[in-house]
C-alpha positions in Angstrom: 107.3 22.1 3.6 103.6 21.5 3.4 101.9 18.8 5.4 98.5 17.4 5.2 98.9 16.1 8.7 99.4 17.8 11.7 102.2 16.7 13.9 101.4 15.7 17.8 103.0 18.4 19.9 104.4 16.7 22.3 107.9 17.0 22.4 108.8 14.3 20.6 110.2 14.3 17.0 109.3 10.8 16.5 106.3 11.7 14.9 106.5 10.3 11.2 105.3 13.7 10.3 108.5 15.3 11.1 110.5 12.4 9.8 109.0 13.9 6.2 110.6 17.0 6.7 114.5 17.5 5.5 116.2 18.7 8.9 118.7 21.7 8.6 121.9 21.5 10.7 123.8 24.2 9.4 123.8 26.4 12.9 126.9 28.4 13.8 128.0 29.5 17.2 127.5 33.1 18.3 129.4 32.7 21.6 131.6 32.3 22.4 133.5 32.4 19.0 131.3 34.0 16.3 130.9 31.7 13.4 132.2 28.9 14.6 131.0 25.4 14.7 129.0 24.7 17.8 130.0 22.2 20.3 126.9 20.5 20.1 124.5 19.6 16.9 121.3 21.4 16.3 118.7 20.2 13.8 115.9 22.4 12.7 112.5 20.7 11.0 110.0 23.3 9.9 106.5 22.2 8.7 103.0 23.9 8.0 99.5 23.5 6.8 96.8 25.8 5.9 96.2 26.9 10.0 99.4 26.6 11.4 103.4 26.6 11.1 104.9 23.8 12.9 108.7 23.9 14.1 110.6 21.3 15.5 114.2 21.5 16.9 116.5 18.8 18.1 119.3 19.9 20.5 121.8 16.7 21.0 124.1 17.1 23.8 126.5 14.6 24.6 126.0 15.3 28.3 122.4 15.3 28.8 122.7 14.9 32.3 124.1 18.5 32.2 121.2 20.0 30.8 119.7 23.3 32.6 116.4 22.6 33.2 115.3 24.7 36.1 111.7 26.2 35.5 108.3 25.9 34.3 107.2 29.3 34.7 105.5 31.1 32.1 107.4 33.9 30.3 110.8 32.7 32.4 112.1 31.1 29.3 113.4 34.0 27.6 115.6 34.9 30.6 115.7 38.8 30.2 114.1 38.6 26.8 117.5 37.4 25.3 119.4 40.5 25.2 121.1 41.8 22.6 123.9 38.8 22.8 121.7 35.9 24.2 123.4 36.5 27.2 122.5 40.5 27.5 126.0 42.0 28.5 125.0 45.4 29.5 124.2 44.2 33.2 120.6 42.0 32.3 120.8 38.0 33.8 121.8 35.3 31.1 119.0 32.5 30.3 118.9 30.7 33.1 118.1 27.3 31.1 118.6 25.4 27.9 116.3 26.8 25.5 115.4 27.5 22.0 113.9 30.9 20.8 112.4 31.1 17.4 111.9 34.6 15.5 109.4 34.6 12.6 109.0 37.7 10.4 105.7 37.1 8.8 105.9 40.5 7.0 109.4 40.6 5.8 109.7 44.4 6.4 113.0 43.5 8.3 111.9 45.4 11.5 108.8 43.7 13.2 108.6 39.9 14.1 107.2 37.6 16.7 109.6 35.8 19.1 108.6 32.4 20.8 110.7 30.5 23.5 110.7 27.1 25.0 113.1 25.5 27.4 114.1 22.4 28.0 110.8 21.6 30.8 108.4 23.1 28.4 108.0 26.4 29.6 107.0 28.8 27.0 107.9 33.0 26.6 106.6 34.8 23.4 106.8 38.6 22.6 107.0 40.8 19.6 110.4 42.7 18.2 110.2 46.2 17.1 112.9 48.0 15.9 115.5 45.4 17.2 114.6 45.2 20.5 112.2 42.5 22.1 109.3 42.7 24.6 107.2 40.0 26.4 104.3 42.2 26.6 102.4 40.1 24.1 100.4 36.8 25.1 99.6 34.8 22.2 97.9 31.5 21.8 100.5 28.8 20.6 101.7 25.3 22.1 105.2 24.2 23.1 106.2 21.6 24.3 110.0 19.7 25.0 111.4 16.2 26.4 114.9 15.7 27.8 116.3 12.6 25.8 119.6 10.4 26.2 120.8 12.2 23.2 119.5 15.5 24.6 116.2 17.4 24.0 114.1 18.2 21.7 110.8 20.9 21.2 108.0 21.3 19.2 106.3 24.3 18.3 102.7 24.8 17.0 102.0 28.8 15.9 98.4 29.1 14.6 98.3 31.9 11.9 95.3 32.9 14.0 97.5 34.2 16.4 99.8 35.9 14.1 99.5 38.8 11.6 101.3 38.5 8.1 100.8 39.8 4.8 98.6 37.9 2.6 99.9 36.3 -0.2 103.9 36.6 0.6 105.5 33.7 0.1 108.7 34.3 1.7 108.6 35.1 5.6 112.1 36.0 7.5 113.0 33.3 10.3 115.8 32.7 12.9 116.3 29.8 15.2 118.7 30.1 18.2 119.9 27.5 20.8 121.2 28.5 24.3 123.5 26.5 26.4 124.1 28.0 29.6 126.8 25.7 30.9 128.7 26.8 28.2 127.7 30.2 27.9 127.1 29.4 24.4 124.6 30.2 21.8 124.0 28.8 18.0 122.2 30.5 15.4 120.4 29.8 11.7 121.4 33.3 10.7 123.6 36.5 11.9 126.3 35.1 13.9 128.5 38.3 13.3 130.0 39.6 16.7 128.0 42.6 16.4 124.8 40.7 15.1 121.5 41.4 16.9 119.3 38.3 17.1 116.4 40.3 17.7 116.6 42.3 14.7 114.7 40.7 11.6 117.5 42.2 9.0 119.6 39.1 10.3 116.7 36.5 9.7 116.9 34.2 6.9 114.5 33.4 4.6 111.5 30.7 4.7 110.2 30.2 1.1 107.3 28.5 -0.1 104.4 29.8 2.3 101.0 29.6 0.1 97.2 28.6 1.1 97.2 29.7 4.6 94.4 31.2 6.2 93.7 33.4 9.3 90.0 32.6 10.0 87.5 35.3 10.6 90.3 37.4 12.6 88.0 37.6 15.3 88.8 36.5 19.1 86.4 36.8 21.9 87.9 36.7 25.1 85.4 36.7 28.3 86.2 36.2 31.9 84.1 35.9 34.9 85.1 36.2 38.5 83.7 35.9 42.0 85.8 37.9 44.8 85.5 38.5 48.4 86.9 41.3 50.5 87.6 41.2 54.3 88.1 44.5 55.7 88.8 45.6 59.2 86.1 47.6 60.9 87.0 51.3 62.2 84.4 51.0 64.8 85.8 47.7 66.6 82.4 45.8 65.7 85.2 43.0 63.9 85.8 42.9 60.5 83.3 43.5 57.4 83.0 41.2 54.4 82.3 42.0 50.7 81.5 39.4 48.4 80.9 40.1 44.7 80.1 38.6 41.0 81.9 40.5 38.0 82.4 39.9 34.2 83.7 41.3 31.2 85.4 40.7 28.0 87.9 41.7 25.3 86.7 41.3 21.7 89.5 41.4 19.1 88.9 41.9 15.3 91.7 41.7 12.8 90.5 44.3 10.4 93.4 43.1 8.0 95.8 40.4 8.6 98.4 43.1 10.3 95.8 45.8 11.9 94.0 44.5 14.9 91.3 46.3 17.0 90.4 45.5 20.4 87.0 46.3 22.4 87.4 46.0 26.0 84.4 46.1 28.6 84.8 46.3 32.4 88.2 45.5 32.7 90.1 43.2 35.7 93.4 42.9 36.7 93.3 40.6 39.3 95.6 37.9 38.1 98.8 40.9 37.9 101.5 40.7 40.0 101.8 43.4 42.7 104.7 45.8 42.4 108.1 45.2 43.6 109.1 47.7 46.6 111.5 50.0 45.9 113.7 52.3 48.5 113.9 56.2 47.3 116.7 57.7 48.4 116.2 60.6 45.9 113.9 63.7 45.7 112.3 62.4 42.6 109.6 60.0 41.7 110.4 56.1 41.4 109.6 54.1 38.2 107.6 51.1 38.0 107.0 49.1 35.2 103.6 48.4 33.5 102.2 44.6 34.2 98.7 45.1 33.2 98.1 42.7 30.1 95.6 44.3 28.0 98.1 47.8 28.2 101.2 46.0 27.6 99.7 44.3 24.3 101.0 46.7 21.5 102.6 49.0 23.9 106.0 48.6 22.0 104.2 50.5 19.4 104.2 53.4 21.6 107.9 53.9 22.3 109.4 57.3 21.5 112.8 58.0 21.0 113.3 60.2 24.4 115.0 58.3 27.4 113.0 56.8 30.5 113.5 60.4 32.1 110.6 61.4 29.8 107.8 59.0 28.3 105.0 61.0 26.4 102.7 58.0 27.2 103.2 56.1 30.3 100.4 53.2 30.3 100.2 53.1 34.5 98.6 56.7 34.5 95.4 54.8 33.3 93.5 52.9 36.1 95.8 53.6 38.6 96.1 56.8 41.1 98.3 56.9 43.9 98.8 53.2 43.9 95.2 52.4 44.1 93.0 50.8 41.4 90.6 53.1 39.3 87.9 51.2 37.6 88.0 51.0 34.0 84.5 50.6 32.2 85.6 50.6 28.9 88.7 50.7 26.3 89.2 50.4 23.1 92.5 49.9 21.1 93.9 49.9 17.5 97.4 48.6 16.6 99.2 47.2 13.7 100.1 48.6 10.3 99.1 49.6 7.2 101.6 49.0 4.5 104.7 51.0 5.9 102.9 52.8 8.4 102.7 51.4 12.4 99.4 52.4 13.9 98.5 52.5 17.7 95.5 54.4 19.6 93.8 53.9 22.9 91.0 55.1 24.3 89.8 54.5 27.9 86.8 55.7 30.2 87.4 55.4 33.7 84.3 55.2 36.5 83.7 57.5 39.1 86.2 56.8 42.1 86.4 58.6 45.5 87.7 61.9 45.1 88.2 61.5 40.9 85.4 61.8 38.2 85.0 59.4 35.6 87.6 60.6 33.0 88.2 59.9 29.3 91.7 59.5 28.2 93.2 59.1 24.9 96.4 58.4 23.1 97.7 57.9 19.6 101.1 57.3 17.7 101.8 56.9 14.3 105.2 56.1 12.7 106.7 55.8 9.2 109.3 53.5 8.3 111.8 55.0 5.8 115.2 53.8 4.6 115.8 50.2 5.4 115.8 50.4 9.5 114.6 53.9 10.6 111.5 55.7 11.0 110.0 58.7 11.8 107.1 59.2 14.4 104.3 61.6 16.2 102.3 61.1 19.1 99.5 62.6 20.5 98.1 62.4 24.4 94.8 63.8 25.9 93.6 63.9 29.5 95.1 63.1 32.8 93.6 60.8 35.5 92.5 63.8 37.6 90.4 65.2 34.6 92.4 68.3 34.3 93.1 69.8 31.0 96.3 68.0 29.6 97.0 67.9 26.1 100.5 66.8 24.3 101.9 66.3 20.8 105.4 65.3 20.1 107.3 64.1 16.7 110.5 61.8 17.0 113.2 60.9 14.3 114.9 57.8 14.9 117.8 56.6 12.2 119.0 53.3 12.9 121.3 50.8 10.7 123.1 47.6 11.3 125.3 48.0 8.3 127.2 51.3 10.0 130.9 50.5 8.6 129.8 47.2 7.2 128.5 45.4 10.1 128.2 48.0 13.0 125.2 49.4 14.8 124.5 53.1 14.8 121.6 54.9 16.0 120.5 58.4 16.2 117.5 60.4 17.3 115.8 63.7 18.0 112.8 64.5 19.3 110.6 67.4 20.2 107.2 68.2 22.3 104.8 70.6 23.5 102.2 70.0 26.4 99.0 72.0 26.7 98.2 72.4 30.2 97.2 75.2 32.8 100.7 75.4 34.4 102.6 78.9 34.0 106.0 78.7 32.3 107.6 76.9 29.2 105.5 73.9 27.9 108.1 72.2 25.2 111.0 69.6 25.5 113.2 68.6 23.2 116.2 66.0 23.0 118.7 64.2 20.8 120.5 60.6 21.5 123.3 58.7 19.7 124.2 55.2 20.3 126.9 52.9 18.8 125.9 49.5 20.5 128.5 46.9 19.7 130.8 44.0 21.4 133.7 46.0 21.7 132.9 49.6 22.0 129.4 50.5 23.4 129.0 54.6 23.4 126.1 56.5 24.0 125.1 59.7 24.6 121.8 62.1 25.1 121.3 65.9 25.6 117.4 66.9 26.8 115.8 70.0 27.9 112.0 70.1 29.4 110.5 73.4 30.3 109.3 74.1 33.8 105.6 73.8 32.5 106.0 70.0 30.4 103.7 67.8 32.3 102.5 65.2 30.4 99.3 63.9 31.9 99.4 60.6 30.8 103.1 60.1 30.7 106.3 59.7 32.9 108.8 63.1 34.0 111.7 62.3 36.0 112.8 65.5 36.5 110.8 69.1 35.1 112.1 72.0 34.4 115.8 70.9 33.5 118.5 70.2 31.1 120.3 67.2 31.0 123.4 65.8 29.4 124.6 62.2 29.7 127.4 60.3 27.8 128.7 56.6 28.6 132.0 55.1 27.3 132.3 51.4 27.3 135.1 49.2 26.1 134.6 45.6 26.7 137.2 43.3 25.0 137.2 39.7 25.3 140.7 38.2 25.8 142.1 36.2 23.0 145.1 34.6 24.5 147.1 33.5 27.6 145.7 32.4 31.1 143.0 35.0 30.9 141.6 33.2 28.0 140.5 30.3 30.0 139.0 32.2 32.9 137.4 35.3 31.7 134.6 35.5 28.8 134.9 39.4 28.5 135.8 42.6 30.3 133.5 45.5 30.8 135.1 48.9 31.6 133.0 51.7 31.7 132.7 55.4 32.3 129.8 57.5 32.3 128.9 61.4 32.9 125.6 62.7 33.8 124.8 66.4 34.2 121.9 68.3 35.2 121.6 72.0 34.8 118.4 74.3 35.7 116.9 76.1 32.7 119.2 79.1 33.4 122.2 77.0 33.1 123.2 76.2 36.8 124.7 73.1 37.8 122.2 71.0 40.0 123.6 67.7 39.9 126.9 65.8 38.4 127.2 62.0 38.6 130.2 60.4 37.5 130.5 56.7 37.5 133.7 54.9 36.8 134.0 51.3 36.6 137.4 50.1 36.6 136.6 46.5 37.0 133.9 44.3 35.7 134.0 41.1 34.0 132.2 37.9 33.3 134.0 34.6 33.5 133.8 31.4 31.4 131.6 29.8 34.2 129.3 32.5 33.8 130.0 34.5 37.3 129.9 38.5 36.9 132.2 40.6 39.5 132.2 44.5 39.2 133.6 47.4 41.0 132.7 50.8 40.5 133.5 54.2 42.2 131.0 57.5 41.5 131.8 61.0 42.5 128.7 62.9 42.7 127.7 66.9 43.2 124.2 67.9 44.2 122.9 71.4 44.7 119.8 71.0 46.8 117.5 73.9 45.9 115.6 73.6 49.2 115.6 71.1 52.3 115.3 67.5 51.2 114.0 64.9 53.8 115.6 61.5 53.0 113.9 59.7 55.6 111.4 60.6 58.0 112.6 63.1 60.3 116.1 63.2 58.3 115.9 66.8 56.7 119.0 67.3 54.6 119.6 71.5 54.5 119.7 73.1 51.0 123.2 73.5 50.0 125.9 72.1 47.6 127.3 68.6 48.4 129.9 66.3 46.9 130.1 62.9 48.0 132.0 59.9 46.5 130.4 56.3 47.0 131.8 52.7 46.1 129.8 49.8 45.1 130.9 46.2 44.1 128.8 43.5 43.1 129.1 39.6 42.6 126.3 37.6 40.7 126.7 34.0 40.2 126.0 32.0 36.7 122.2 32.1 36.5 122.2 28.8 34.9 123.1 27.0 38.5 120.7 25.1 40.4 121.9 27.7 43.4 122.2 31.6 42.3 123.6 34.0 44.7 123.3 38.1 43.8 125.3 40.2 46.2 126.3 44.0 46.2 127.8 46.4 48.9 127.9 50.3 48.5 129.2 52.6 50.8 130.7 56.2 51.2 129.8 59.5 51.6 126.2 60.5 51.0 125.1 64.5 51.1 126.8 65.8 54.8 126.9 62.1 55.9 127.5 58.4 55.2 125.6 55.5 53.7 125.6 51.9 53.4 123.6 49.7 51.1 123.7 46.3 51.5 121.8 43.9 48.9 122.1 40.0 49.3 119.6 37.5 46.8 119.7 33.7 47.1 117.6 32.0 44.5 117.3 28.1 44.5 115.9 26.1 41.6 114.7 22.1 42.6 113.9 20.2 39.6 111.8 22.7 37.9 108.9 22.0 40.1 110.0 24.8 42.9 111.8 27.9 42.7 112.3 29.8 46.1 114.3 33.6 46.1 115.1 35.1 49.0 116.3 39.2 48.4 116.9 41.7 51.4 118.0 45.4 50.7 119.2 47.0 53.9 119.9 51.1 53.6 122.3 52.7 56.7 122.3 56.3 56.9 124.4 58.4 59.1 124.1 62.1 58.8 124.6 65.2 61.1 120.4 65.7 60.6 119.7 62.2 62.0 120.3 58.4 61.4 117.8 56.1 59.5 117.7 52.5 58.4 115.5 51.4 55.8 114.9 48.0 54.6 113.2 45.8 52.2 112.5 41.7 52.6 111.3 39.9 50.0 110.4 35.8 49.0 109.3 34.4 46.1 108.5 30.7 46.3 107.1 29.3 42.8 105.5 25.8 42.9 105.1 23.8 39.6 103.2 20.8 38.6 103.6 21.2 35.0 104.1 24.4 32.7 100.8 24.8 32.7 99.7 24.8 36.3 101.8 26.6 38.6 101.2 28.4 42.2 103.1 31.7 42.5 103.8 33.3 45.9 105.1 36.9 46.4 105.8 38.2 50.1 107.4 41.3 50.8 107.9 43.6 54.1 109.5 47.2 54.3 110.1 49.1 57.3 109.3 52.5 55.4 105.4 51.5 55.5 105.9 48.7 57.9 103.1 46.8 55.9 104.1 42.8 55.0 102.2 41.5 52.1 101.2 38.3 50.5 100.4 37.8 47.3 99.4 34.1 45.9 98.3 33.6 42.4 97.8 30.3 41.0 97.3 30.0 37.1 96.1 26.6 35.7 95.9 27.0 31.6 93.4 24.5 30.6 94.0 25.0 27.1 96.2 27.9 25.0 94.1 31.1 25.8 91.8 29.4 28.6 92.9 29.7 32.1 91.4 29.7 35.9 93.2 32.3 38.4 92.8 31.9 42.4 94.5 34.9 43.7 95.0 35.8 47.2 96.2 39.3 48.7 96.9 39.4 52.2 98.1 42.7 54.1 99.1 43.1 57.9 100.9 46.2 59.3 103.4 46.1 62.4 102.5 48.7 64.9 105.2 50.5 67.5 103.2 49.0 70.7 105.5 47.0 73.6 104.4 43.6 71.5 105.3 45.4 68.1 102.7 42.8 66.5 101.5 42.7 62.9 97.9 43.8 62.7 95.6 42.5 60.1 94.5 44.8 57.3 92.6 44.0 54.0 92.9 41.1 52.5 91.3 40.0 49.2 90.4 36.7 47.3 89.0 35.9 43.7 88.4 33.1 41.4 88.8 34.5 37.8 88.1 32.2 34.6 89.0 33.5 31.1 88.3 32.0 28.0 89.1 32.3 24.1 86.7 31.9 21.3 87.9 32.1 17.5 85.4 31.3 15.3 
């Protein structure tokens, strides 16, 4: 319904503007009983004017004191991104709070969409949906507010048309709205309540009709930033610490060439507000994977997604502006992403500055995908450059067939890809692979095959194991008890078997991993218990140093490990996560204990403690590796919060503290105070911690949209 007066966004639907909108209350249950009547009533109201879309949701609740309202953190309202079912049964974390999710498809192409989350405390999350997969990497400018009432809770959202891309002249958009009640493990939806439906698939969306006379403005957003920093470093000469103060600035200029094609020009990029990486223990001979967290590279990154698995990523943006864990200055960046008709376009070009040991380098990546059939696509990706400046060019093609209508209402995905890499390495430069996936509620089946030549080494990508052939198959049977005493205790079982094989290019077996899960279930209250058995065979082609001074000799090893885990329901004020693995490990034995405790106090304080302890006992030597972390997040409101992240590991023997205060003055306008401090524990009689470099930053970012 079009309105001449915009409602006030304060979380209350008592504004007379809302009362003029006709409420829709025909929500249906998705969890636990597909298409059943929800246990609590939900009302939806939708308004729009020439500049914004307004959504109001009234979530009635007969037990308002039991509404889960635990966090005000930005990008936390989506839980783990919502998962395929809203509770992400494939091992993800369920939502911690009562929340509302809104999916908007302003192209009505049934493929791409925007998704917005707001919880009962007004915490916001936003993201993009591409091919049925949600990504919270997008950081849009919008408003939301919530209120807890005697009759439940209400939420208001204002989504400016300047923030989203849309197809001009289109009067019918796609929309879906979901409500999550975590204490009941219940979700209700406006549309798409079949057991195998995916909320994040725009094919399941309802129709929002009557959109007309809207405008996006001039399609320009200017985001300048300015910062002041102070770096304090120990002086190796013993003359005391040295301090360097600096002033800096830069900008991002966004230009909507069309309502669905965006260009970005960035000068002097800065990532001071980015959270530090989570430390990991590596017990393999292969590199660890760390996710991208820098917002410039995250925005539009889902368009670069390729049909291969995580073992081979043709373009991985962490290769840009980072080298061996150190930040490389990025002087300029140009980015283009969006769509022209049924063709999706992404391109990125950056120029780094000089860094000790590395010259300034230009790096480029582009991705084109063409939509075919109703949910499928064919694509091409190209990268050129490498962080070291060495010659490296890669081109790859992929075909992805997807349908949510297989055998009527089941999901099916088939994919194939091929890549070729031009570099200075000898050997075979090609790679190719195939993948099939049947991701449904009762049966979840996946299989992949891939071939990676010994000279396949993407300069701007990620490669887990080169010079290898791999085959993987996973079969999961996930029944839901329908009768008897188990019906009141267990929500769903997850029985699973997987086989993972690696051969060298001549066909000799290198690694075989088998995972058997004879026991795994989620209770009706949200707890998760699991037990796994993992028989392994690994043929080491060379001596392997698993820990400092502990070298496992080249040989073939057979060993079996066991793992059990327990996670309490994430909607509780106190959450416990515990896992213990034990058994053989190459020539000896290995135990690993992981313990996590999270306490959520009224939404204003979230405290998390975690310990990961590894004990290895091998004939070649013993080793202990430990990681400890503390997160303490304090929130005055959803717009003002202080996040603290403390980590220590006895591998590097370094203690790190990352503190970030974010104050959102208004959507798109933020003040950040960031402090990073590191200490090193040295092996002397006192085992004292010695101070290393510390850095403080004050950063202001603005968003100007004419």
